[in-house]
Each structure stands twice: as C-alpha cells, then as structure tokens.
PDB file of N, CA, C and O in Angstrom, chain B, residues numbered from 101:
ATOM      1  N   MET B 101       0.811  -1.199   0.000  1.00  0.00           N
ATOM      2  CA  MET B 101       0.000   0.000   0.000  1.00  0.00           C
ATOM      3  C   MET B 101       0.853   1.260   0.000  1.00  0.00           C
ATOM      4  O   MET B 101       0.305   2.362  -0.021  1.00  0.00           O
ATOM      5  N   THR B 102       2.172   1.134   0.022  1.00  0.00           N
ATOM      6  CA  THR B 102       3.030   2.312  -0.008  1.00  0.00           C
ATOM      7  C   THR B 102       3.206   2.843  -1.423  1.00  0.00           C
ATOM      8  O   THR B 102       3.766   3.925  -1.602  1.00  0.00           O
ATOM      9  N   ILE B 103       2.743   2.113  -2.431  1.00  0.00           N
ATOM     10  CA  ILE B 103       2.814   2.571  -3.820  1.00  0.00           C
ATOM     11  C   ILE B 103       1.652   3.525  -4.063  1.00  0.00           C
ATOM     12  O   ILE B 103       0.514   3.193  -3.730  1.00  0.00           O
ATOM     13  N   PRO B 104       1.905   4.711  -4.637  1.00  0.00           N
ATOM     14  CA  PRO B 104       0.817   5.647  -4.906  1.00  0.00           C
ATOM     15  C   PRO B 104      -0.257   5.010  -5.786  1.00  0.00           C
ATOM     16  O   PRO B 104       0.055   4.396  -6.806  1.00  0.00           O
ATOM     17  N   GLY B 105      -1.521   5.160  -5.390  1.00  0.00           N
ATOM     18  CA  GLY B 105      -2.629   4.615  -6.153  1.00  0.00           C
ATOM     19  C   GLY B 105      -3.021   3.198  -5.766  1.00  0.00           C
ATOM     20  O   GLY B 105      -4.008   2.678  -6.287  1.00  0.00           O
ATOM     21  N   VAL B 106      -2.283   2.559  -4.873  1.00  0.00           N
ATOM     22  CA  VAL B 106      -2.613   1.206  -4.428  1.00  0.00           C
ATOM     23  C   VAL B 106      -3.162   1.278  -3.012  1.00  0.00           C
ATOM     24  O   VAL B 106      -2.445   1.587  -2.061  1.00  0.00           O
ATOM     25  N   GLY B 107      -4.439   0.990  -2.898  1.00  0.00           N
ATOM     26  CA  GLY B 107      -5.092   0.996  -1.596  1.00  0.00           C
ATOM     27  C   GLY B 107      -5.192  -0.411  -1.031  1.00  0.00           C
ATOM     28  O   GLY B 107      -4.538  -1.335  -1.513  1.00  0.00           O
ATOM     29  N   LEU B 108      -6.015  -0.559  -0.010  1.00  0.00           N
ATOM     30  CA  LEU B 108      -6.172  -1.838   0.667  1.00  0.00           C
ATOM     31  C   LEU B 108      -6.706  -2.908  -0.281  1.00  0.00           C
ATOM     32  O   LEU B 108      -6.143  -4.000  -0.353  1.00  0.00           O
ATOM     33  N   TYR B 109      -7.772  -2.616  -1.002  1.00  0.00           N
ATOM     34  CA  TYR B 109      -8.381  -3.599  -1.902  1.00  0.00           C
ATOM     35  C   TYR B 109      -7.408  -4.014  -3.000  1.00  0.00           C
ATOM     36  O   TYR B 109      -7.273  -5.201  -3.296  1.00  0.00           O
ATOM     37  N   SER B 110      -6.736  -3.047  -3.599  1.00  0.00           N
ATOM     38  CA  SER B 110      -5.768  -3.352  -4.663  1.00  0.00           C
ATOM     39  C   SER B 110      -4.607  -4.185  -4.126  1.00  0.00           C
ATOM     40  O   SER B 110      -4.167  -5.125  -4.787  1.00  0.00           O
ATOM     41  N   ALA B 111      -4.112  -3.857  -2.947  1.00  0.00           N
ATOM     42  CA  ALA B 111      -3.005  -4.602  -2.349  1.00  0.00           C
ATOM     43  C   ALA B 111      -3.419  -6.042  -2.067  1.00  0.00           C
ATOM     44  O   ALA B 111      -2.634  -6.964  -2.288  1.00  0.00           O
ATOM     45  N   LEU B 112      -4.633  -6.245  -1.585  1.00  0.00           N
ATOM     46  CA  LEU B 112      -5.117  -7.601  -1.326  1.00  0.00           C
ATOM     47  C   LEU B 112      -5.270  -8.395  -2.621  1.00  0.00           C
ATOM     48  O   LEU B 112      -4.964  -9.587  -2.656  1.00  0.00           O
ATOM     49  N   MET B 113      -5.734  -7.753  -3.671  1.00  0.00           N
ATOM     50  CA  MET B 113      -5.891  -8.417  -4.965  1.00  0.00           C
ATOM     51  C   MET B 113      -4.528  -8.822  -5.529  1.00  0.00           C
ATOM     52  O   MET B 113      -4.370  -9.930  -6.042  1.00  0.00           O
ATOM     53  N   ILE B 114      -3.553  -7.930  -5.435  1.00  0.00           N
ATOM     54  CA  ILE B 114      -2.200  -8.232  -5.920  1.00  0.00           C
ATOM     55  C   ILE B 114      -1.615  -9.391  -5.126  1.00  0.00           C
ATOM     56  O   ILE B 114      -1.031 -10.305  -5.708  1.00  0.00           O
ATOM     57  N   LYS B 115      -1.760  -9.367  -3.825  1.00  0.00           N
ATOM     58  CA  LYS B 115      -1.243 -10.439  -2.974  1.00  0.00           C
ATOM     59  C   LYS B 115      -1.904 -11.777  -3.309  1.00  0.00           C
ATOM     60  O   LYS B 115      -1.235 -12.809  -3.354  1.00  0.00           O
ATOM     61  N   ALA B 116      -3.197 -11.757  -3.541  1.00  0.00           N
ATOM     62  CA  ALA B 116      -3.918 -12.990  -3.861  1.00  0.00           C
ATOM     63  C   ALA B 116      -3.488 -13.554  -5.217  1.00  0.00           C
ATOM     64  O   ALA B 116      -3.386 -14.771  -5.368  1.00  0.00           O
ATOM     65  N   GLU B 117      -3.238 -12.702  -6.190  1.00  0.00           N
ATOM     66  CA  GLU B 117      -2.849 -13.155  -7.523  1.00  0.00           C
ATOM     67  C   GLU B 117      -1.409 -13.641  -7.579  1.00  0.00           C
ATOM     68  O   GLU B 117      -1.105 -14.592  -8.300  1.00  0.00           O
ATOM     69  N   ILE B 118      -0.523 -13.003  -6.832  1.00  0.00           N
ATOM     70  CA  ILE B 118       0.890 -13.380  -6.860  1.00  0.00           C
ATOM     71  C   ILE B 118       1.147 -14.602  -5.998  1.00  0.00           C
ATOM     72  O   ILE B 118       1.914 -15.482  -6.390  1.00  0.00           O
ATOM     73  N   GLY B 119       0.528 -14.671  -4.846  1.00  0.00           N
ATOM     74  CA  GLY B 119       0.796 -15.778  -3.923  1.00  0.00           C
ATOM     75  C   GLY B 119       2.117 -15.546  -3.216  1.00  0.00           C
ATOM     76  O   GLY B 119       2.379 -14.445  -2.733  1.00  0.00           O
ATOM     77  N   ASP B 120       2.949 -16.571  -3.152  1.00  0.00           N
ATOM     78  CA  ASP B 120       4.243 -16.469  -2.477  1.00  0.00           C
ATOM     79  C   ASP B 120       5.247 -15.747  -3.385  1.00  0.00           C
ATOM     80  O   ASP B 120       5.632 -16.281  -4.426  1.00  0.00           O
ATOM     81  N   ILE B 121       5.662 -14.569  -3.008  1.00  0.00           N
ATOM     82  CA  ILE B 121       6.570 -13.748  -3.820  1.00  0.00           C
ATOM     83  C   ILE B 121       7.941 -14.399  -3.969  1.00  0.00           C
ATOM     84  O   ILE B 121       8.670 -14.094  -4.913  1.00  0.00           O
ATOM     85  N   ALA B 122       8.296 -15.287  -3.051  1.00  0.00           N
ATOM     86  CA  ALA B 122       9.619 -15.926  -3.082  1.00  0.00           C
ATOM     87  C   ALA B 122       9.790 -16.853  -4.284  1.00  0.00           C
ATOM     88  O   ALA B 122      10.915 -17.243  -4.597  1.00  0.00           O
ATOM     89  N   ARG B 123       8.704 -17.214  -4.962  1.00  0.00           N
ATOM     90  CA  ARG B 123       8.840 -18.102  -6.120  1.00  0.00           C
ATOM     91  C   ARG B 123       9.377 -17.387  -7.355  1.00  0.00           C
ATOM     92  O   ARG B 123       9.717 -18.032  -8.347  1.00  0.00           O
ATOM     93  N   PHE B 124       9.456 -16.062  -7.300  1.00  0.00           N
ATOM     94  CA  PHE B 124      10.023 -15.279  -8.401  1.00  0.00           C
ATOM     95  C   PHE B 124      11.436 -14.854  -8.031  1.00  0.00           C
ATOM     96  O   PHE B 124      11.626 -14.181  -7.018  1.00  0.00           O
ATOM     97  N   PRO B 125      12.443 -15.236  -8.834  1.00  0.00           N
ATOM     98  CA  PRO B 125      13.823 -14.890  -8.502  1.00  0.00           C
ATOM     99  C   PRO B 125      14.111 -13.386  -8.544  1.00  0.00           C
ATOM    100  O   PRO B 125      14.971 -12.893  -7.814  1.00  0.00           O
ATOM    101  N   ASP B 126      13.384 -12.662  -9.402  1.00  0.00           N
ATOM    102  CA  ASP B 126      13.599 -11.218  -9.493  1.00  0.00           C
ATOM    103  C   ASP B 126      12.356 -10.543 -10.067  1.00  0.00           C
ATOM    104  O   ASP B 126      11.386 -11.210 -10.428  1.00  0.00           O
ATOM    105  N   ALA B 127      12.397  -9.218 -10.147  1.00  0.00           N
ATOM    106  CA  ALA B 127      11.250  -8.445 -10.625  1.00  0.00           C
ATOM    107  C   ALA B 127      10.926  -8.735 -12.092  1.00  0.00           C
ATOM    108  O   ALA B 127       9.762  -8.680 -12.487  1.00  0.00           O
ATOM    109  N   ASP B 128      11.932  -9.041 -12.893  1.00  0.00           N
ATOM    110  CA  ASP B 128      11.688  -9.349 -14.308  1.00  0.00           C
ATOM    111  C   ASP B 128      10.798 -10.577 -14.467  1.00  0.00           C
ATOM    112  O   ASP B 128       9.918 -10.604 -15.328  1.00  0.00           O
ATOM    113  N   HIS B 129      11.024 -11.582 -13.645  1.00  0.00           N
ATOM    114  CA  HIS B 129      10.204 -12.791 -13.717  1.00  0.00           C
ATOM    115  C   HIS B 129       8.766 -12.506 -13.281  1.00  0.00           C
ATOM    116  O   HIS B 129       7.826 -13.061 -13.850  1.00  0.00           O
ATOM    117  N   LEU B 130       8.591 -11.656 -12.286  1.00  0.00           N
ATOM    118  CA  LEU B 130       7.252 -11.286 -11.840  1.00  0.00           C
ATOM    119  C   LEU B 130       6.522 -10.512 -12.932  1.00  0.00           C
ATOM    120  O   LEU B 130       5.344 -10.766 -13.184  1.00  0.00           O
ATOM    121  N   CYS B 131       7.201  -9.578 -13.578  1.00  0.00           N
ATOM    122  CA  CYS B 131       6.593  -8.805 -14.665  1.00  0.00           C
ATOM    123  C   CYS B 131       6.207  -9.707 -15.831  1.00  0.00           C
ATOM    124  O   CYS B 131       5.165  -9.507 -16.454  1.00  0.00           O
ATOM    125  N   SER B 132       7.029 -10.683 -16.122  1.00  0.00           N
ATOM    126  CA  SER B 132       6.726 -11.628 -17.180  1.00  0.00           C
ATOM    127  C   SER B 132       5.504 -12.468 -16.816  1.00  0.00           C
ATOM    128  O   SER B 132       4.655 -12.725 -17.670  1.00  0.00           O
ATOM    129  N   TYR B 133       5.407 -12.893 -15.570  1.00  0.00           N
ATOM    130  CA  TYR B 133       4.266 -13.665 -15.088  1.00  0.00           C
ATOM    131  C   TYR B 133       2.978 -12.858 -15.230  1.00  0.00           C
ATOM    132  O   TYR B 133       1.930 -13.406 -15.575  1.00  0.00           O
ATOM    133  N   ALA B 134       3.059 -11.571 -14.965  1.00  0.00           N
ATOM    134  CA  ALA B 134       1.885 -10.709 -15.035  1.00  0.00           C
ATOM    135  C   ALA B 134       1.551 -10.286 -16.456  1.00  0.00           C
ATOM    136  O   ALA B 134       0.469  -9.749 -16.694  1.00  0.00           O
ATOM    137  N   GLY B 135       2.449 -10.514 -17.407  1.00  0.00           N
ATOM    138  CA  GLY B 135       2.187 -10.129 -18.793  1.00  0.00           C
ATOM    139  C   GLY B 135       2.472  -8.666 -19.067  1.00  0.00           C
ATOM    140  O   GLY B 135       1.881  -8.083 -19.976  1.00  0.00           O
ATOM    141  N   LEU B 136       3.360  -8.066 -18.305  1.00  0.00           N
ATOM    142  CA  LEU B 136       3.667  -6.642 -18.459  1.00  0.00           C
ATOM    143  C   LEU B 136       4.936  -6.390 -19.252  1.00  0.00           C
ATOM    144  O   LEU B 136       5.446  -5.269 -19.262  1.00  0.00           O
ATOM    145  N   VAL B 137       5.448  -7.402 -19.908  1.00  0.00           N
ATOM    146  CA  VAL B 137       6.666  -7.256 -20.705  1.00  0.00           C
ATOM    147  C   VAL B 137       6.288  -7.119 -22.180  1.00  0.00           C
ATOM    148  O   VAL B 137       5.257  -7.647 -22.598  1.00  0.00           O
ATOM    149  N   PRO B 138       7.103  -6.421 -22.974  1.00  0.00           N
ATOM    150  CA  PRO B 138       6.775  -6.271 -24.390  1.00  0.00           C
ATOM    151  C   PRO B 138       6.980  -7.585 -25.151  1.00  0.00           C
ATOM    152  O   PRO B 138       7.863  -8.380 -24.829  1.00  0.00           O
ATOM    153  N   SER B 139       6.144  -7.786 -26.161  1.00  0.00           N
ATOM    154  CA  SER B 139       6.338  -8.959 -27.006  1.00  0.00           C
ATOM    155  C   SER B 139       7.541  -8.723 -27.911  1.00  0.00           C
ATOM    156  O   SER B 139       7.923  -7.583 -28.175  1.00  0.00           O
ATOM    157  N   GLU B 140       8.124  -9.810 -28.377  1.00  0.00           N
ATOM    158  CA  GLU B 140       9.318  -9.683 -29.215  1.00  0.00           C
ATOM    159  C   GLU B 140       9.230 -10.691 -30.354  1.00  0.00           C
ATOM    160  O   GLU B 140       8.936 -11.867 -30.142  1.00  0.00           O
ATOM    161  N   ARG B 141       9.487 -10.208 -31.561  1.00  0.00           N
ATOM    162  CA  ARG B 141       9.522 -11.081 -32.728  1.00  0.00           C
ATOM    163  C   ARG B 141      10.840 -10.855 -33.432  1.00  0.00           C
ATOM    164  O   ARG B 141      11.211  -9.721 -33.731  1.00  0.00           O
ATOM    165  N   SER B 142      11.540 -11.934 -33.692  1.00  0.00           N
ATOM    166  CA  SER B 142      12.827 -11.789 -34.363  1.00  0.00           C
ATOM    167  C   SER B 142      12.931 -12.810 -35.490  1.00  0.00           C
ATOM    168  O   SER B 142      12.465 -13.944 -35.382  1.00  0.00           O
ATOM    169  N   SER B 143      13.561 -12.365 -36.573  1.00  0.00           N
ATOM    170  CA  SER B 143      13.766 -13.220 -37.733  1.00  0.00           C
ATOM    171  C   SER B 143      14.880 -12.628 -38.572  1.00  0.00           C
ATOM    172  O   SER B 143      14.895 -11.425 -38.832  1.00  0.00           O
ATOM    173  N   GLY B 144      15.800 -13.455 -38.990  1.00  0.00           N
ATOM    174  CA  GLY B 144      16.870 -12.987 -39.864  1.00  0.00           C
ATOM    175  C   GLY B 144      17.740 -11.902 -39.258  1.00  0.00           C
ATOM    176  O   GLY B 144      18.212 -11.016 -39.970  1.00  0.00           O
ATOM    177  N   GLY B 145      17.957 -11.960 -37.962  1.00  0.00           N
ATOM    178  CA  GLY B 145      18.808 -10.973 -37.313  1.00  0.00           C
ATOM    179  C   GLY B 145      18.099  -9.675 -36.976  1.00  0.00           C
ATOM    180  O   GLY B 145      18.714  -8.775 -36.404  1.00  0.00           O
ATOM    181  N   ARG B 146      16.829  -9.553 -37.313  1.00  0.00           N
ATOM    182  CA  ARG B 146      16.060  -8.345 -36.989  1.00  0.00           C
ATOM    183  C   ARG B 146      15.153  -8.643 -35.801  1.00  0.00           C
ATOM    184  O   ARG B 146      14.599  -9.736 -35.690  1.00  0.00           O
ATOM    185  N   MET B 147      15.012  -7.680 -34.934  1.00  0.00           N
ATOM    186  CA  MET B 147      14.175  -7.857 -33.757  1.00  0.00           C
ATOM    187  C   MET B 147      13.162  -6.726 -33.697  1.00  0.00           C
ATOM    188  O   MET B 147      13.517  -5.553 -33.816  1.00  0.00           O
ATOM    189  N   ARG B 148      11.900  -7.087 -33.511  1.00  0.00           N
ATOM    190  CA  ARG B 148      10.846  -6.095 -33.363  1.00  0.00           C
ATOM    191  C   ARG B 148      10.147  -6.307 -32.036  1.00  0.00           C
ATOM    192  O   ARG B 148       9.842  -7.437 -31.655  1.00  0.00           O
ATOM    193  N   ARG B 149       9.899  -5.230 -31.347  1.00  0.00           N
ATOM    194  CA  ARG B 149       9.181  -5.297 -30.078  1.00  0.00           C
ATOM    195  C   ARG B 149       7.803  -4.687 -30.262  1.00  0.00           C
ATOM    196  O   ARG B 149       7.631  -3.672 -30.937  1.00  0.00           O
ATOM    197  N   GLY B 150       6.825  -5.337 -29.642  1.00  0.00           N
ATOM    198  CA  GLY B 150       5.448  -4.870 -29.725  1.00  0.00           C
ATOM    199  C   GLY B 150       4.933  -4.420 -28.374  1.00  0.00           C
ATOM    200  O   GLY B 150       5.701  -4.062 -27.482  1.00  0.00           O
ATOM    201  N   GLY B 151       3.629  -4.447 -28.244  1.00  0.00           N
ATOM    202  CA  GLY B 151       2.984  -4.063 -26.993  1.00  0.00           C
ATOM    203  C   GLY B 151       3.139  -5.147 -25.942  1.00  0.00           C
ATOM    204  O   GLY B 151       3.781  -6.169 -26.187  1.00  0.00           O
ATOM    205  N   ILE B 152       2.550  -4.928 -24.767  1.00  0.00           N
ATOM    206  CA  ILE B 152       2.654  -5.913 -23.704  1.00  0.00           C
ATOM    207  C   ILE B 152       1.976  -7.204 -24.135  1.00  0.00           C
ATOM    208  O   ILE B 152       1.044  -7.184 -24.939  1.00  0.00           O
ATOM    209  N   THR B 153       2.442  -8.323 -23.601  1.00  0.00           N
ATOM    210  CA  THR B 153       1.959  -9.630 -24.042  1.00  0.00           C
ATOM    211  C   THR B 153       0.563  -9.968 -23.528  1.00  0.00           C
ATOM    212  O   THR B 153      -0.151 -10.744 -24.163  1.00  0.00           O
ATOM    213  N   ARG B 154       0.170  -9.415 -22.417  1.00  0.00           N
ATOM    214  CA  ARG B 154      -1.121  -9.663 -21.786  1.00  0.00           C
ATOM    215  C   ARG B 154      -1.327 -11.133 -21.419  1.00  0.00           C
ATOM    216  O   ARG B 154      -2.456 -11.618 -21.345  1.00  0.00           O
ATOM    217  N   GLU B 155      -0.228 -11.821 -21.195  1.00  0.00           N
ATOM    218  CA  GLU B 155      -0.304 -13.196 -20.675  1.00  0.00           C
ATOM    219  C   GLU B 155      -0.512 -13.100 -19.180  1.00  0.00           C
ATOM    220  O   GLU B 155      -0.145 -12.097 -18.569  1.00  0.00           O
ATOM    221  N   GLY B 156      -1.080 -14.103 -18.592  1.00  0.00           N
ATOM    222  CA  GLY B 156      -1.248 -14.127 -17.143  1.00  0.00           C
ATOM    223  C   GLY B 156      -2.574 -13.535 -16.692  1.00  0.00           C
ATOM    224  O   GLY B 156      -3.504 -13.375 -17.483  1.00  0.00           O
ATOM    225  N   SER B 157      -2.641 -13.219 -15.434  1.00  0.00           N
ATOM    226  CA  SER B 157      -3.878 -12.775 -14.806  1.00  0.00           C
ATOM    227  C   SER B 157      -4.251 -11.355 -15.217  1.00  0.00           C
ATOM    228  O   SER B 157      -3.433 -10.439 -15.129  1.00  0.00           O
ATOM    229  N   ARG B 158      -5.474 -11.181 -15.660  1.00  0.00           N
ATOM    230  CA  ARG B 158      -5.915  -9.826 -16.016  1.00  0.00           C
ATOM    231  C   ARG B 158      -6.099  -8.968 -14.774  1.00  0.00           C
ATOM    232  O   ARG B 158      -5.980  -7.745 -14.839  1.00  0.00           O
ATOM    233  N   TRP B 159      -6.389  -9.606 -13.639  1.00  0.00           N
ATOM    234  CA  TRP B 159      -6.558  -8.857 -12.390  1.00  0.00           C
ATOM    235  C   TRP B 159      -5.234  -8.298 -11.909  1.00  0.00           C
ATOM    236  O   TRP B 159      -5.183  -7.195 -11.365  1.00  0.00           O
ATOM    237  N   LEU B 160      -4.161  -9.053 -12.107  1.00  0.00           N
ATOM    238  CA  LEU B 160      -2.851  -8.599 -11.690  1.00  0.00           C
ATOM    239  C   LEU B 160      -2.335  -7.503 -12.616  1.00  0.00           C
ATOM    240  O   LEU B 160      -1.692  -6.557 -12.159  1.00  0.00           O
ATOM    241  N   ARG B 161      -2.608  -7.621 -13.895  1.00  0.00           N
ATOM    242  CA  ARG B 161      -2.150  -6.643 -14.868  1.00  0.00           C
ATOM    243  C   ARG B 161      -2.836  -5.314 -14.625  1.00  0.00           C
ATOM    244  O   ARG B 161      -2.584  -4.348 -15.346  1.00  0.00           O
TER     245      ARG B 161
END
C-alpha cells in the first residue's frame, strides 16, 4: 500500500494473484508472469518489439 494509487483492496488483490513472492527470482520474472513485458519477434537478425503480451492474470495486470 506504499505505492501511490494502491489501496487496501488493490493490495489484497495483488497479494492474492501473486501468492508467495519468493517463487520469483527477481522483478523481471514477476513482470513476465503478469504479462507486463513487451512482445518480441525476431527473424533474420532483426528484432521487433510490440505491446505488452497480456499473458497471465488480467486482475494482476
């Protein structure tokens, strides 16, 4: 709840969706679990990044 814009209800929802935080080795893995990382397509040495992947829980995202 120390994050601006996150109240009691939001904090409880985040906690319920994540579960045990220790299962994520770092913040990058948590962001990937939540679907907040950009998509990436690569072919022939070229790499293109798109919008967020939207994988995972919509409540957490």
